[in-house]
KOLTIMAR-863373 format. One record per residue (C-alpha): residue in three letters; z, x, y. Coordinates in steps of 0.05 Angstrom, whole numbers, plus 5000, padded with zeros to 4 digits. Each point is the difference from the previous one (the first is absolute). Layout:
N
alaZXY
...
This chain:
324
met674664266174
asn497850564952
asn497450385059
glu507250085025
phe501650504950
thr497350715003
phe501050534946
thr500050775013
val499550434940
lys502350705005
ser500350564948
leu504150664987
ile499150494942
phe506250004953
asp501050704978
glu505850494993
his500050095076
tyr500749275013
arg505849765048
pro501349265011
ser498049745068
asp504949625044
asn497249344980
thr499550124923
arg504149564958
ile505050484977
thr501149564935
thr492750184981
asn500250434936
phe495950575031
ala504450005064
asn506450044961
leu497450624963
ala497950375064
arg507150085030
gly506150454991
glu500650724972
ser495349854939
arg494449685040
gln494350484987
ala502050134928
asn500549254986
leu493049915030
arg497050584965
asn502849794933
ala498049255005
leu492750205020
lys499850494938
met502649434959
ile494649545021
asp494450504989
asn502650174932
arg500349294979
phe493149865027
asn496950574963
ala503449804933
leu497549295007
ala492850245019
ser499350484945
trp492549954987
asp496050595024
asn506550325022
pro501750514947
asn505050385041
gly503449395030
asp499150215071
arg493349695020
tyr502949505051
ala505049955056
ile502249385036
glu500350005080
leu504449515026
glu499249635068
ile505949595032
ile496549375029
ser504149675055
val497749295024
asp502649765067
ile498949275022
asp499449785073
ile501649285009
ala496949555049
gly497050595037
ser506750255027
gly498350714997
glu506450154957
ala498750234930
phe504649824944
pro500250404936
ser497149534949
ile498450364935
glu500350704977
val496650264934
leu497750594965
lys492350104988
thr497350454946
asn494250495006
ile497450364937
ile498250735007
asp495350234945
his500550774999
lys494050034953
thr494849655043
gly503550105066
glu499949265013
arg505449605036
thr500249244981
glu503849445029
gly505049734954
ile504449385007
val504349745059
gly506249614992
asn504350574963
asn507649945023
phe498849395037
ser505449855053
ser500749525055
tyr505349775054
val498949284987
arg501050094927
asp506750335015
tyr501949425050
asp498349504945
phe503850294940
ser505650385044
val501449455052
val496949314982
leu501550014930
leu506850285004
asp502049525057
his497249414960
asn504350124939
lys506450245033
gly505949624975
lys496149584952
pro501849984929
gln492749984975
phe494450445022
ser493949635031
ile494050195039
pro499349705074
glu494249565014
gly493750365024
phe502750664978
gly494950565006
glu494749545031
leu499250385067
his499950674965
gly494749774949
lys495549715056
leu500550635043
phe498450434941
lys493849614981
his498049975072
phe500350775000
val496350104937
asn494349535023
ser500050315074
ser494350465024
ala505550525010
tyr500950034925
lys492850014984
gln498450535046
asn505250464968
phe499949864927
lys494549874947
lys503749594952
arg505849495000
pro507150254989
val503750104936
ile507850015006
cys503650284941
leu507449864993
ser505550084949
val501549474948
ser506049525009
asp506350154964
ser501349264994
lys494049834957
thr497450174929
tyr493250254989
val496149964937
arg494350444981
thr493549694984
glu494050274960
asn496050125064
gln498950725014
his496350335057
pro498150724993
val503650225065
leu504749445013
gly502549974932
phe503049444960
glu501249335040
tyr506849655000
glu501749325018
pro506649735032
asn503949454970
glu500349675069
ser497750065071
ser504250435050
leu501449885071
thr496050635014
glu494349704964
gln500549325043
tyr500550425063
phe494350404990
lys496149374976
lys500349795071
met496950605022
gly493849834957
leu501650454947
gln500649914923
val503450474950
arg499150324937
tyr504650484962
phe497650624965
met503450614969
pro494950605007
pro499450554944
asn506350434994
ser504249565048
val506849734978
ala499549335034
pro494949525028
leu498249955074
ala498549385041
phe492850015034
tyr499149495052
phe492749915019
phe494349555025
gly493949834960
asp499450384929
leu504650614995
leu496350254937
asn492949965027
asp500550075074
tyr502650724998
thr497950664966
asn504150324949
leu501150585049
glu501949495052
leu505249714954
ile502850624978
ser501350205074
thr504449405006
ile503450134932
ser501650735013
thr502349895071
met504449374988
glu502750244929
thr502750665033
phe503649585053
gln503049564950
lys502350584960
ile503650275060
tyr503749385026
arg499949594934
pro501250504948
glu504349534956
ile493549644986
tyr494250505012
asn503250624979
ala503849704941
asn500150424937
ala498149424956
val492949655008
ala499849265010
gly498949634935
lys496049354985
arg505649615033
tyr503050325061
gln505249845052
pro501050535056
asn507250235007
leu501950315069
lys506450204964
asn496850424950
gln503950694988
asp494450254952
his495550295053
ser498050645033
leu500250185076
thr494450345038
gln501450625046
ile498849555059
val505549745045
tyr499749265017
asp505149565038
arg500049334968
glu506649765033
glu497250165069
arg493249664983
ser504049344985
arg504050015064
leu494250185044
ala495949404969
val505149535032
glu499950345069
gln492150005002
gly500349274976
lys504249905063
phe495350425042
ala494649514979
his503449415019
glu501850285071
his493550305016
phe494849574963
ile502549354971
lys504549765058
pro495650225062
tyr493449684972
gln503249464959
thr496049465033
val493350324993
leu501350234931
glu501949274979
gln493849735033
trp495350534969
ser503349924930
ala499349235006
asn492450085016
tyr498450574952
ala495449754948
């Protein structure tokens, strides 16, 4: 059954000249920034924020704070089901590359930044909403996220992934505003202080089905912890520069579209509960349309149902039932 799934990996440089392709998920953060009158200023400013944050964290042997730059690639993954020849846009992420101006070296960073998926949109914006419509108490439908999780693990274990990436992905997300996080004494030189949540979130459970575990860290000079989803050993499988590339990229995007949390004027304390209604925050000079992002997530969830889940339902169910 596994041979009936073929992945194709495509790459596109994300810089100030980037324009979204026709099949890009517009809800993807980088695509949202790259539209409208402010598109080029948005991109230029966001990329500069990433470089500045990277150099601030990689301060050793970097007296002027300008040794490094981050080059970003948009990685698009299409999936062909049952040899149909029709490619469905499965996953889209950013991959970091680290440019060292001092040595001239270009080093591969981490793939997984700004993770987005049509099937995840389908799960959260269609399946979950339909399941809870008209019900007095929220619940999670049986088998929620299992297909998405298996497809993701299948891709990470595929030859297509291994031919394109040296290490397994790390997905960095915002913390949940419905949970409380407590700072521990564990401190990493780059990731910062570790936080632990008071309970598991739906996102944690969803990503666990993708084979990922999670740890929460607040990097130096950050104002809130970030959620790092990973395989293996986050602290030892990646170099400091690789980790910094993910932190600088994702913290920048979080400041842009979650300023209430990540651009707050007060730093998270020992006990921290994120608040999306926090008024004590600063805005970046970057235009981001959050309302449109939410609306399009529903539309793209329906697109996934119409063009992927429904036409291949039998094949997908059989494959999922036999996937080890």
